[in-house]
matplotlib code that plots the C-alpha trace (Angstrom):
import matplotlib.pyplot as plt

x = [-48.0, -44.0, -42.1, -40.4, -43.7, -45.3, -42.4, -42.3, -45.7, -45.5, -42.6, -45.4, -47.8, -45.5, -43.9, -44.4, -44.7, -41.5, -41.2, -39.7, -35.9, -36.2, -38.0, -35.8, -32.6, -35.2, -35.5, -32.1, -31.1, -33.8, -32.0, -28.9, -28.1, -24.8, -27.8, -27.8, -30.9, -29.0, -28.3, -32.0, -33.0, -30.7, -32.5, -35.8, -35.4, -34.0, -37.7, -39.9, -43.2, -42.3, -41.1, -44.1, -46.0, -44.0, -43.7, -47.9, -48.4, -46.0, -47.8, -51.5, -53.4, -52.6, -49.1, -50.6, -47.1, -47.2, -45.1, -44.5, -42.3, -40.7, -38.1, -37.3, -34.5, -36.5, -39.2, -36.7, -34.9, -38.8, -40.6, -37.8, -35.6, -38.1, -41.4, -40.1, -38.7, -42.2, -44.0, -41.9, -42.8, -46.2, -46.9, -44.8, -46.5, -50.2, -50.2, -50.8, -54.0, -55.2, -57.4, -58.1, -61.4, -63.0, -60.3, -60.2, -62.5, -62.1, -62.5, -58.7, -60.1, -61.9, -58.8, -56.4, -58.7, -58.8, -54.9, -54.8, -57.0, -54.9, -51.6, -53.7, -55.0, -51.1, -49.6, -52.2, -51.8, -48.2, -48.4, -49.2, -45.9, -42.9, -39.7, -41.7, -41.9, -45.0, -43.8, -42.5, -46.1, -48.2, -45.9, -46.1, -50.0, -50.4, -48.3, -50.2, -52.3, -50.4, -50.3, -54.2, -53.3, -51.2, -54.1, -56.3, -54.0, -52.8, -55.4, -58.8, -61.1, -59.4, -59.9, -63.6, -63.8, -62.2, -64.5, -67.8, -66.2, -65.7, -69.0, -71.5, -69.8, -68.3, -65.1, -62.3, -60.1, -56.8, -58.9, -60.5, -57.0, -55.1, -58.2, -58.7, -55.0, -52.9, -51.1, -52.1, -51.9, -49.4, -47.5, -47.1, -47.3, -44.3, -42.3, -43.4, -41.4, -38.5, -38.0, -38.8, -36.2, -38.5, -36.7, -37.1, -39.0, -41.9, -41.4, -42.1, -44.9, -46.4, -46.0, -47.3, -49.9, -52.6, -50.6, -48.5, -46.7, -45.0, -43.0, -39.6, -38.0, -40.3, -43.1, -44.6, -45.1, -46.9, -48.9, -49.7, -50.6, -52.8, -54.4, -55.1, -56.2, -59.1, -59.8, -60.4, -62.5, -64.9, -65.1, -65.7, -63.3, -62.6, -63.8, -61.5, -61.9, -61.9, -65.3, -64.8, -63.4, -61.0, -59.4, -57.0, -55.2, -54.2, -50.3, -50.8, -51.6, -48.7, -46.4, -47.4, -47.6, -50.5, -53.8, -57.8, -58.7, -56.6, -59.2, -61.9, -58.3, -57.2, -60.6, -60.9, -57.7, -58.0, -61.4, -59.6, -56.1, -58.5, -60.5, -57.1, -55.4, -57.6, -54.6, -53.6, -56.5, -55.3, -52.1]
y = [41.7, 40.1, 37.3, 39.0, 40.2, 36.7, 35.4, 37.6, 37.0, 33.1, 33.7, 35.3, 32.7, 30.1, 29.3, 26.2, 22.5, 20.9, 17.7, 14.9, 14.3, 11.3, 13.8, 16.6, 13.8, 12.4, 16.5, 16.7, 13.6, 14.6, 18.0, 16.1, 15.3, 12.7, 11.1, 7.3, 4.7, 2.8, 6.5, 6.9, 3.1, 3.9, 6.7, 5.3, 1.8, 3.5, 4.6, 2.0, 3.6, 5.2, 2.4, 0.6, 3.2, 3.1, -0.2, -0.7, 2.1, 0.5, -3.1, -1.4, -1.7, 1.8, 0.8, -2.9, -4.7, -7.9, -9.4, -8.2, -5.6, -6.3, -3.9, -0.3, -1.1, -3.5, -0.5, 1.6, -1.0, -1.5, 2.0, 4.0, 6.7, 9.6, 6.9, 5.9, 9.1, 10.8, 8.5, 9.3, 12.9, 12.2, 10.4, 12.8, 16.0, 13.5, 12.6, 16.2, 16.6, 13.2, 11.2, 14.1, 15.1, 18.9, 20.7, 24.3, 26.0, 23.4, 19.7, 18.5, 15.0, 16.8, 18.7, 15.8, 13.8, 17.2, 17.0, 13.6, 14.3, 16.7, 14.7, 12.6, 15.0, 16.1, 12.5, 11.5, 14.9, 14.4, 11.0, 12.4, 15.0, 13.6, 13.4, 14.3, 13.4, 12.2, 11.8, 15.4, 16.2, 13.7, 15.3, 18.9, 18.1, 16.3, 19.5, 22.1, 23.3, 22.3, 26.6, 25.4, 24.0, 26.4, 28.9, 26.8, 26.3, 29.6, 31.8, 30.1, 33.4, 34.8, 31.2, 31.4, 35.2, 33.6, 30.6, 32.8, 35.4, 32.9, 30.5, 33.8, 36.4, 35.0, 36.3, 33.9, 32.4, 34.3, 37.4, 36.8, 35.8, 38.8, 41.1, 39.3, 37.6, 40.0, 36.7, 33.9, 29.6, 29.4, 32.1, 30.8, 27.1, 28.1, 29.7, 26.5, 24.1, 26.3, 26.2, 22.2, 22.0, 20.8, 20.6, 24.3, 22.9, 21.3, 24.9, 26.7, 24.5, 25.1, 28.9, 29.1, 26.6, 29.4, 31.0, 28.4, 30.8, 32.4, 29.5, 29.2, 26.2, 23.3, 25.4, 22.1, 20.7, 23.8, 23.6, 20.1, 21.0, 23.8, 21.7, 18.9, 21.0, 22.3, 19.1, 16.8, 20.1, 19.7, 16.0, 16.7, 14.4, 16.2, 19.2, 23.1, 25.9, 27.3, 25.7, 27.8, 26.1, 28.2, 28.5, 26.5, 29.0, 28.2, 28.8, 25.8, 23.4, 24.5, 24.4, 20.9, 20.2, 18.2, 18.7, 19.5, 16.9, 14.7, 15.9, 13.0, 10.3, 12.5, 12.4, 8.2, 7.8, 10.3, 8.5, 4.9, 6.2, 8.0, 4.5, 2.9, 5.3, 4.0, 3.5, 6.9, 8.0, 6.0, 7.6]
z = [-15.3, -16.7, -16.1, -12.7, -11.2, -11.9, -10.2, -7.0, -6.8, -6.8, -3.9, -1.9, -2.1, -1.1, -4.5, -6.7, -5.7, -5.4, -7.9, -6.6, -6.7, -9.5, -11.5, -11.2, -12.6, -14.9, -16.4, -16.1, -17.9, -20.7, -21.3, -21.7, -25.5, -24.2, -21.9, -22.6, -22.6, -19.6, -17.5, -17.6, -16.6, -13.7, -12.3, -12.8, -11.4, -8.0, -7.3, -7.1, -7.1, -10.3, -11.8, -11.2, -12.6, -15.6, -16.4, -15.5, -18.6, -20.8, -20.5, -20.7, -23.9, -24.5, -26.0, -27.3, -26.5, -27.9, -25.0, -21.3, -20.2, -16.7, -16.2, -17.3, -19.3, -21.5, -21.7, -23.3, -25.6, -27.3, -27.0, -27.1, -24.8, -25.4, -24.6, -21.3, -20.4, -21.2, -19.4, -16.2, -16.5, -16.9, -14.1, -11.6, -12.8, -13.5, -9.7, -9.0, -10.0, -10.9, -8.8, -6.5, -6.9, -6.6, -5.3, -5.0, -8.0, -10.5, -10.7, -11.2, -12.2, -15.6, -16.2, -15.9, -18.6, -20.7, -20.4, -21.2, -23.9, -25.6, -25.2, -27.3, -29.6, -29.9, -30.8, -33.5, -35.1, -35.2, -36.8, -39.5, -39.9, -41.0, -39.0, -36.0, -32.3, -31.3, -27.6, -27.5, -28.6, -26.4, -22.8, -24.6, -24.3, -21.1, -19.2, -21.4, -18.6, -15.7, -14.6, -13.8, -11.1, -9.4, -10.3, -8.7, -5.3, -4.9, -6.2, -5.6, -5.3, -8.5, -10.4, -9.6, -10.7, -14.2, -14.5, -14.1, -16.7, -19.4, -18.7, -17.7, -19.8, -23.3, -22.8, -23.6, -20.9, -22.0, -21.7, -18.6, -17.0, -17.4, -16.5, -12.9, -12.6, -14.8, -16.2, -18.0, -16.9, -20.2, -18.8, -14.8, -16.4, -18.6, -15.5, -13.4, -15.7, -15.7, -12.2, -12.5, -15.4, -18.0, -21.1, -23.6, -25.9, -23.5, -21.5, -25.0, -25.5, -22.2, -22.9, -26.9, -26.5, -27.2, -30.1, -31.9, -34.3, -31.7, -30.7, -32.2, -30.4, -31.9, -33.8, -34.6, -31.7, -30.0, -33.6, -33.0, -29.1, -30.0, -33.1, -30.8, -28.1, -29.3, -31.4, -28.5, -26.9, -30.0, -29.2, -25.7, -23.9, -21.1, -19.3, -19.9, -18.3, -21.4, -23.2, -26.2, -29.4, -30.9, -34.7, -36.2, -38.2, -41.9, -41.1, -38.3, -41.1, -43.3, -40.4, -39.8, -44.0, -43.4, -45.4, -43.4, -45.2, -42.9, -40.1, -40.3, -39.5, -36.8, -35.0, -35.4, -33.8, -31.2, -30.5, -30.5, -28.4, -25.4, -25.5, -24.8, -21.8, -19.1, -16.8, -17.3, -15.5, -12.6, -12.1]

ax = plt.figure().add_subplot(projection="3d")
ax.plot(x, y, z, "-o")
ax.set_aspect("equal")
plt.show()
């Protein structure tokens, strides 16, 4: 099914969930190369609930700051523009499937835990890449499976059939989705990202997280998300609807210019950071 037909199908089922206006403004600001930290801070501070959650994360053990952060502007100064904008987007999207138990055919809390683990995994990989954006990798990892949330909302019976095929027949998730749904969670997730005005590199990460060498805008980030995804599945962090641990291509290691000998260090970092990320689980 091509993108036009997928969009038409989404419309017929009632469209995609709307993001809060405040997050749409954050997205537009992040996508604007001329945007300033002051502009981002003023946007976030207009929403009390969002401000509270971002500050709670900024002061959590995950970031390990030595001083308490009591304002968004201070958080941006200490953690940086990209870190705070990523936190705001993660808080908003995380609210779609965190803490909601089982809805439809998948356990959304399990999916959120896996998505968080993938973000941490992607960041741990990118920590070994020179001049890289670990914040983009973290956010891309958190959002990589967002298409599964919409499938779970709109196509529950088909989703059950997909999971049954994957778990019972040994078929790979993407193949089962194409056979039963006519599209994949990566394709519909990228469409969601476009309609939500997410930055182009994040949309590309969602679209190609299973075939990262097809990426053009930020191939290194997509490779890191794919690698992080497979590593955390092998580690058993969270529960993906794709139980198979798929191979990481040699070209991906070359793209990131890191050696496979770094893998034990990456796994150790993921383990440590995941244990400090409990605040994210309660978004």
